[in-house]
C-alpha positions as CSV (number, residue, x, y, z in Angstrom):
1,X,0.0,0.0,0.0
2,X,1.4,3.4,-1.0
3,X,1.2,6.4,1.3
4,X,-0.9,9.3,0.1
5,X,1.2,12.4,-0.6
6,X,-0.4,15.5,0.8
7,X,0.6,18.8,-0.8
8,X,1.8,21.2,1.9
9,X,-0.6,24.2,1.9
10,X,2.5,26.5,1.9
11,X,3.1,25.2,-1.6
12,X,-0.4,24.4,-2.8
13,X,-2.0,27.7,-2.1
14,X,0.4,29.9,-4.0
15,X,0.4,27.3,-6.8
16,X,-3.4,27.5,-7.1
17,X,-3.3,31.3,-6.9
18,X,-0.7,31.2,-9.7
19,X,-3.3,29.8,-12.0
20,X,-5.4,33.0,-11.8
21,X,-3.4,34.9,-14.5
22,X,-3.7,31.9,-16.9
23,X,-7.5,31.9,-16.6
24,X,-7.9,35.6,-16.5
25,X,-5.8,36.2,-19.6
26,X,-7.4,33.3,-21.5
27,X,-10.9,34.4,-20.5
28,X,-10.2,38.0,-21.7
29,X,-8.8,36.7,-24.9
30,X,-11.7,34.3,-25.6
31,X,-14.6,36.3,-24.3
32,X,-13.5,39.8,-23.6
33,X,-13.9,42.9,-25.6
34,X,-12.1,42.8,-29.0
35,X,-9.8,45.7,-28.1
36,X,-8.6,43.7,-25.1
37,X,-7.7,40.5,-27.1
38,X,-4.2,41.6,-28.0
39,X,-3.0,42.5,-24.6
40,X,-4.7,39.4,-23.1
41,X,-2.9,37.1,-25.5
42,X,0.4,38.8,-24.9
43,X,-0.2,38.4,-21.1
44,X,-1.0,34.7,-21.5
45,X,2.0,34.0,-23.7
46,X,4.3,36.0,-21.4
47,X,3.0,34.4,-18.2
48,X,3.3,31.0,-19.8
49,X,7.0,31.7,-20.6
50,X,7.5,33.0,-17.0
51,X,5.8,29.9,-15.5
52,X,8.0,27.5,-17.6
53,X,11.0,29.4,-16.4
54,X,9.8,29.0,-12.8
55,X,9.3,25.3,-13.3
56,X,12.7,24.9,-14.8
57,X,14.2,26.9,-12.1
58,X,12.6,24.8,-9.4
59,X,13.8,21.7,-11.0
60,X,17.3,23.2,-11.5
61,X,17.4,24.4,-7.9
62,X,16.4,21.0,-6.5
63,X,19.1,19.3,-8.5
64,X,21.7,21.9,-7.7
65,X,21.1,21.4,-4.0
66,X,22.1,17.7,-4.3
67,X,25.6,16.7,-3.2
68,X,26.4,15.6,-6.8
69,X,24.2,17.6,-9.2
70,X,23.7,15.7,-12.5
71,X,24.6,17.7,-15.6
72,X,21.8,16.1,-17.6
73,X,19.2,17.2,-15.1
74,X,20.6,20.7,-14.9
75,X,20.7,21.0,-18.7
76,X,17.2,19.4,-19.1
77,X,15.8,21.9,-16.6
78,X,16.9,24.7,-18.9
79,X,15.2,23.4,-22.0
80,X,11.5,24.2,-21.5
81,X,12.2,27.7,-20.2
82,X,14.4,28.4,-23.1
83,X,11.9,27.1,-25.6
84,X,9.1,29.0,-23.9
85,X,11.0,32.3,-24.2
86,X,11.9,31.5,-27.8
87,X,8.2,31.0,-28.6
88,X,7.4,34.3,-27.0
89,X,10.0,36.4,-28.7
90,X,10.2,34.8,-32.2
91,X,8.0,36.6,-34.7
92,X,5.4,33.9,-35.4
93,X,2.6,35.3,-37.6
94,X,-0.2,33.2,-36.0
95,X,-0.6,32.8,-32.3
96,X,-2.0,29.3,-32.7
97,X,1.5,28.0,-33.1
98,X,2.8,29.8,-30.0
99,X,-0.2,28.5,-28.0
100,X,0.2,24.9,-29.3
101,X,4.0,25.1,-28.6
102,X,3.4,26.2,-25.0
103,X,0.8,23.5,-24.4
104,X,3.4,21.0,-25.6
105,X,6.1,22.4,-23.4
106,X,3.9,22.3,-20.3
107,X,3.0,18.7,-21.0
108,X,6.6,17.6,-21.7
109,X,7.8,19.3,-18.4
110,X,5.0,17.6,-16.6
111,X,5.9,14.2,-18.0
112,X,9.5,14.7,-16.9
113,X,8.5,15.9,-13.4
114,X,5.8,13.3,-12.8
115,X,8.2,10.5,-13.6
116,X,11.0,11.7,-11.4
117,X,11.6,9.6,-8.2
118,X,14.0,12.2,-6.7
119,X,11.4,14.9,-6.1
120,X,9.1,15.0,-3.0
121,X,6.1,12.6,-3.2
122,X,3.7,15.5,-3.3
123,X,5.4,17.1,-6.4
124,X,3.7,14.9,-9.0
125,X,0.1,15.5,-7.8
126,X,0.9,19.2,-7.5
127,X,2.4,19.4,-11.0
128,X,-0.5,17.4,-12.5
129,X,-3.1,19.8,-11.2
130,X,-1.1,22.9,-12.1
131,X,-0.3,21.5,-15.6
132,X,-4.0,20.7,-16.1
133,X,-4.9,24.3,-15.2
134,X,-2.3,25.9,-17.5
135,X,-3.1,23.6,-20.4
136,X,-6.9,24.2,-20.1
137,X,-6.4,27.9,-20.2
138,X,-4.0,27.7,-23.1
139,X,-6.4,25.4,-24.9
140,X,-9.2,27.9,-24.5
141,X,-7.0,30.5,-26.1
142,X,-5.9,28.1,-28.8
143,X,-9.5,27.3,-29.7
144,X,-10.2,31.0,-29.9
145,X,-7.1,31.6,-32.1
146,X,-8.2,28.8,-34.4
147,X,-11.6,30.5,-34.9
148,X,-10.1,33.9,-35.8
């Protein structure tokens, strides 16, 4: 029988609050006034890149705190943030490609984190919930971008 991993509230509460900008920006982009769509999309794309940087930094920091940090983990922790920022700053004519790319990056980061045995037992459930929230918000925006 496996022990249930409880997410510490000191981690879980800020994580859940961190989803608010995703939902607010995606909602404004999808259902807000047309003159708000551009800034809402830019906010969602930027916040996604920032969030991927945060996730990579958390993974990097956890590994760097080990007695013998593994170079592969340190390098891997830098990939999703770098790709997220490249998606943000590269001039891509249609936002659907940026949104789809960010969804992919969040899912890849989640797969890597969820499979890791070196992270605390509550990390995987936390990351699963947070990834679902981010991906749902990005999917709402992607659906909107596909209709435009």
